[in-house]
N, C-alpha and C positions, 0 to 999 in steps of 0.2 A: 509577604506572607509567608509564614513557613508552613509546607506541606507533612502532613502526617505521617510516619515511615511506622510500619508496622512488617515486623519483622517474620519471615517464613520461616517453616521447620527446616533442621539441618538434612542435607543430601547430599548426593551425589550427583553430579550433572557430568557427564560422560560425551565429549564433542568430539564424534567424528570428523575427519576432516579436521583435526585441529588447527594444523601448521599450514592450514588456506588462509585467501585472501579476505572472507569471510569475518575466521575468527580473529585476525589480524585486525581489520577494521573496525568489528562491530561488537562478535560473542565477548573477546576478553575486555574491552572497554566498558562493557555496558553493567559486566561485573565487577568489574573495580568500582566501579562508583554504585553500585546498588548496596558493596561490601564498604566501600568508605562511609556511605549513606545510614548503616547501621543494620539494612536490610538483611543483608548476606550474613549468617550468623555465623561464629569463629566457628563452627564446628564443621561449615559447608566446605567441600571440597569439588575442586574441578580437574577433572583428566583428562588430557589431548589424548586420542587417538588417530594414530596416520600411518602409510605405510612405509613412512621414512625412519631409518635406523637414526633414533635420539636421546639421549639422557634424560632425565627428570630436569637434571638441572638444566641441559641446553634447553627444553621447552620452557623455563621458567626464566632464560634471558632472551629467547625469542619472544614470551610475550610482556617483560621487561621493555623492551625495544619498542614494542606495538603500541606499549603505553606511554613511551618518552615519544612517538610520534603524534599518535591520536588525544592523549589527554597529557600535555607537556605541562600544566599547572600540577600534576598530580603529585603527594607528599610523600617523599623518600621512605621514611617510615611506616605511612599508610600503603606503601607498593609494598615493601617489603615484606609486611603482615600477609597481601593479599595472595605475593607470589609463594610464599611459603605454604600455601593450599594447594598449590598445582604439582599435578602429575606426569607420566607421561606412558603410554604402552605404544610398543611398535605391535601392527596389527594387520590382516591379510581378511578384507573384508569377503573375499570371493574363495577361502582356503579356511584353514586350522589355526594356522600362526596366531599367537597372540592371546586368545581368549582366554585360555584359561589362566596367563599372567594377570587381564582383566578382572578375572573374576576374584583372583587373591587379593587384588586392592581393594576391590566393590563392600561395604561394608553392609551387614544384614537386617539392621534396624534403622535406619534411614531412608527417604525419599529416593527414589534412583531416576534420574530422567538421560535422555539417551537424544543427542541433539543431532540429525543427519545433517550435515551441513558438505555434504558431496552431491558427486552428480546423480540423477534419476535412476541411472542404471542401477545402481550400487541399493539403492532404497532396499529392495526385495532381499537382496543378499545378505547387509546388516540385521535386515528383523529377522529371519527366518536363524542367522547364528546365536542373534540373544538370545532365543527360545529355545534353539537347540542346546547348547551350552547352558542352559538354567539361568540366566545372568539379570534374566525381566520375571517381574511374577504379576500378579492382578493391577498393583499398585504401582506400576513403573509407567513413566510416559514416555512417548518417541516425539521427536518434534521434524516438522519434513520443512524442507525448503521448498519453492517455486522455482522451476515450472513444477505443479502436479498434474502431468501429462500434457501432451501435445495436440490432442485433442478428443471427444468422446471415446474413440475406442479405447484410447492407450489410459485414461485416467480410470475408464471403468475395470481394464487391466489391473491396474497399479491396485487401486481401490479392492479389487478382493482379494490380490495376493497382501495386502496389508492385512486387510481381517481375518487370514489365515493363519496369523500368528497373534495378531493384538486387537484388543476390542476396539469400537467404536470411539467409546470415551477414554479411550487412551492416546489417543492417534491425535497430533495438536499440528494439523495445517497452517503455517507461519505466512501472513500475510502482514510486510510490515508497516504500511500505512495504513493498518487499523489499532497500531498501537499509539499512534501521534494523537496527543492531547487535542485538538482542533477536533479530529474526526470522530472521536468518542464524544467531544461536547455536542454533536448533530443530534446525540439522542437527549442528552439534560436541557438543550433547546428548544425541542419539538417538544419530549416529553414533561419537560419540568418549567414550563410555560405558558400559564393560560392565554398568554399575548397571541402566540402562534399557532396553537392547534386549531383554533375554529376556524383561521384561514389556510391550513394548508389543504385546500383541496382543487379540482379543476374551477371553482368557481370563483376563489380568490384569485389563483396564479393562474396567469398566463403563460410562461414559460421557464424551463432549469435550464441552466447552461453548467456543465460540471467542466474545467479545463484544467489540465495535467502538461502545462508547457516546462522541456527543457533547454537550457541553453548549450549542452555537450552534445557531441556527433556518439557515434556507435563505441569509440575508442578500439580500446583491445578486445571486446566481445563482438565484433565483426563475424565472425566464423560462427558462431551463436546465434548472432539477432539475422543474421539473413536467413536462418531456416525458422526464425521466429515473427520475428513483425511485429510492428505497436501493437496491429489487433492481439495477438496472444500474448504480447509481455505486459500490455498494458491494460488495454482496456477488458479479456476476459477475467481480469482479477483486480487489479485494483480502482479503476474508474465503473465495473461491476458493482465492488463493495461501496463503491459512496453512492451509486446509483439506488442502492437497497434501503439503504438507510435516509438516505432523504424521502423514498418511496413509502416504507414497509410502514403496516398499522403499525398501531401499537402493542406490545406484548401485552400480556395478561400478568408476566411480573418479569423482574429484567431478572432473567436467570438465562443462562446459556441457550437451552433447547427452545424456549419462550424466543427470545431475541432470532435463535436462528433456524427458526419456522416460520417468523414472518418474513425475514428475506428470502427465504425460500418460495414463499408465494410470489415476490417482485417477479422474479427472475421467471417466474413461469407463467406468469403473466405479461409478458415482454411481448408484442408482436416483431412477427419477423420483416427486418428490414429491407425494401425493395432495394434495388440498384441507385435508382435515384435518388437517395433520402442517404448515400455514401459520397465520401469525398476522400482517396488514397494521396499522399507523396512522398518524394527524396525529394532530401535539402541538396541543393548545390555548395560549391565551392563557398569560402569566403573569399568575397571579392579582395578583401585589404590581405588577405595570406593563402590562397591558394595551398600553396607547399604545407603548409601547421593544420589547416580545416580543408582537407579535398572532401569532393563530393562524397555522396553516401555510397555510391559503386565502386570509387577507387577504397575508401574507408572500408569495405567488406571484401575486396577482392573478388567482385563478380562484375565485370562490364555489361552484364546482361541482365543484372538482377531487375526482381520486378516486385522485391518485396516493399514493402513501405512503412518510412520512420517518421508517418502521420497519418493518421485516421481522424476523420469528423464525420458524424454523422445523425441523424433524426429518428431516437427512438420513441415508440408508444407503449402506454401501460395500458392493456383492457381487464381495467376493474373500475368500481363506481367511484373508485376516490378521483382517479386520474384520467378517465374517459375525456381525450380532444385536448391533455394537455401536453403538448411536446419535452423532448428530455434532450437538449443539445450537446452531444459530450466529443471532446476533442483532446487529443495529446500527440505532441511532436519532439522529437527532436532537435538542435540547432535553431529554437525560435530566438526571438527577441530579450524572452527574459525566465528565468527560473521561479515558474509562478503556477501552485495549486489552489483552485479556488473554485466555489460551488455559488453560483450565483440565482436566487430564487427572485423573478420576476413577475410582480406583482400584477394587476390590471390596469388598468387608467379606470379613474374616476368616469362612473358611466354618464355622470351632467356634470358641465363645470360652470357656476355658478360666476365666474371672473370674467368670460369673453374670450374670444380668441387672443386678443395681446397677451394674455397672460401665460400662454405657449402651451404644450401638454409635458404633463408629469408624470410619473412609473415609480412608485416606491419599490427600493432594492432591496434585498437582505444579502450580503456579500461576507460568506463564511470562508476565513482565508485558513488555509492549512499550511501553505509554508510560502516564503520562509518568514515572514512576516505575522508570525499567527492571531487571527484575531475577529473578530466578526463587526461590521458594519451594515447599519441600517441607515440607508437615505429616506430622509423625510421632506415635505416640500413644506416653504413656509414661505412669508414675505420678503422679498428683496428690500435691504434697508431705504429708507429715505422717502421725499415726497415725492410728487411723479403719479399718484393713482394705485393701483394693486395690481403689481408685479410679481411674478412666483417664480423662487428659483429652489433650486435642490442641494441640501446639506447633510454630510453624515455625522448619525451617531456612532461614534467610533468609537468600540473597547479593544486596544492593543495588549496582548495577554503579559505583553511584559513592562507594560504602561499600570496596569489593572489590577496586577498580581503584583508586583516588585520584582526588579529585573537581576538582583542580587544572588549568587552561588552559579548552582549546577541547575539546569532543564535539562529533567530526563528524556531520553532518548526513546525511541520505539522498542527497540530492542529489550534497554531495560526494563519495562513496563511487562509485554509479553513474557521474557526468560523468566521474572519471578510469577506471571499468571501462571505458566506450567506446572513450576514449583508447588505454588498453591490447590491444581489441581482445579482452576477456574479457565473454562473454555468458550466463552464468550468473545473473544475477540477475534476467534480461531475459525476456519472454515471447516464446515461438516464435509462429510463424503456427497451426500447426495447436491446439497451445495454448486459443489465443486462439477459434476456431473451435469447439474440444469445449466450450469453455464455456458459448459461447453455445448454443448445441445441446440441452445442460441445461439453460440459463437459458429460453430464449423458450416453452416447453410452459406453464411456470410462470406468466409473463408474459399471453400470450393464453389461461390459463384465467380468470384473474381479467377480465379484457377481454370474454370470450364469457359470464361469469357475471355481469356489470356488478356487482363486488363493490367494497361501499363500505370504505374502513378504518375501524378502531375508533377513536375518541378517545382521548387520554392526555395526563395534566395535566402539563404545562411544568415540568421537574425532579420526574420520578415516573421510576418502571426502564422504563415503557412499559406497554404495556394490559393489563391484566389478564387478559386469554385469553392472553396468552404462558407465567403460569403455569401453564394446563393443559397445554399441551405436554409439562411435564416431570414434574407431578400427575398425569395419567394412568396412569405406571409408579412411582408411588412418589418420585421425585425431585424436587429443588431448585434453581432459579436460585443460583449466586452470586452474592452481594449484587454491586452494583456502587460501586465504591469509586475514590477519586483515587490 
């Protein structure tokens, strides 16, 4: 199956932090793929902006090395064409150097987008200088990477600062999880199939599990991660967005604000989470190679750290659709497999006509976000063979690569999101009040840990997390689904 490519209008995209790791690994490869697909027009240009001294040719060499590493199959002819559309400006985010040179490069008759691939401390400085130097107008867009604040207070302050220079309709707060094909398919599954929507409520759904598991540790992000932890780094944004898409009411139309209005209602309906409904953990060193894979505290260089690398919780939503239905969330590093999956666990049949020997069975809808994107619906059938009515569960499986074809390139989340910025479509981006509402729910949880001086539970690297996390479900006769690649 070949996807339809609709070119966007000509644009100038300025990447602040254009020589950074995110630009090298994600942004530049994403733009190349869109250029190769014909979606990025030939009149488009990409301008790297950073404090380091570099010529435009040196920036092209930097981009060429990034493509060679992350897009090794790239055709040299296409690579050359793409690189010819790149420029570079040395700029001081907190001073006046470089801004007039940037203004000389920008064209007046195309869309202007500014990607803030820098530390959050520089967001306000760059936004202010873009406005003061007349480089942004009412049609310009700015893209802001997470973390968007560290708590409610800082998020509000950042929102106020950005709002003093840009309208909310111009601010694109990017969460790459929302750009994943399967995440967007959550809305298609729910609102495009009569099969599921009538069952999507507490009457038929027993509970929902959302798992985002990683096999890697904190790596080179130790200093940042130890001031953040799994709650701030993953739950407040990525898992919160997945929860909203699963639990939201149908919007009146597929419109950015209509969708985000319904997501906001979910966040505001979340109940406070009591301490006994949360488990935190820190991973131990790998038994087979503790030198290469040290424990969390050694990895972050803080032997007294109480920051969590794992968190699991039981959340509830106080509204008519979901009253009484628990949502179990878990995420962690150094777990047994890399896996992001949503499991919708439907209730068992109220009465079985087949007797106790048939066993208990439960329909499960599994939505796999990564790495093997697809959807599986578990259904109950008769076990083949003679000897009575014995039941078994089998999967109706749609693996995207098999169902839609596995040829060619599959678009990365950044490809889709950057093109949405150029189109002016904010559906997959977080709104300011949505970010603040998420922090308003998250802050009391973190403040409770700090006030109680909670110490995370240790868990073995390569495991499913702390054993205490199992109790969150076993108290009510439930079990976590396995973490599978």
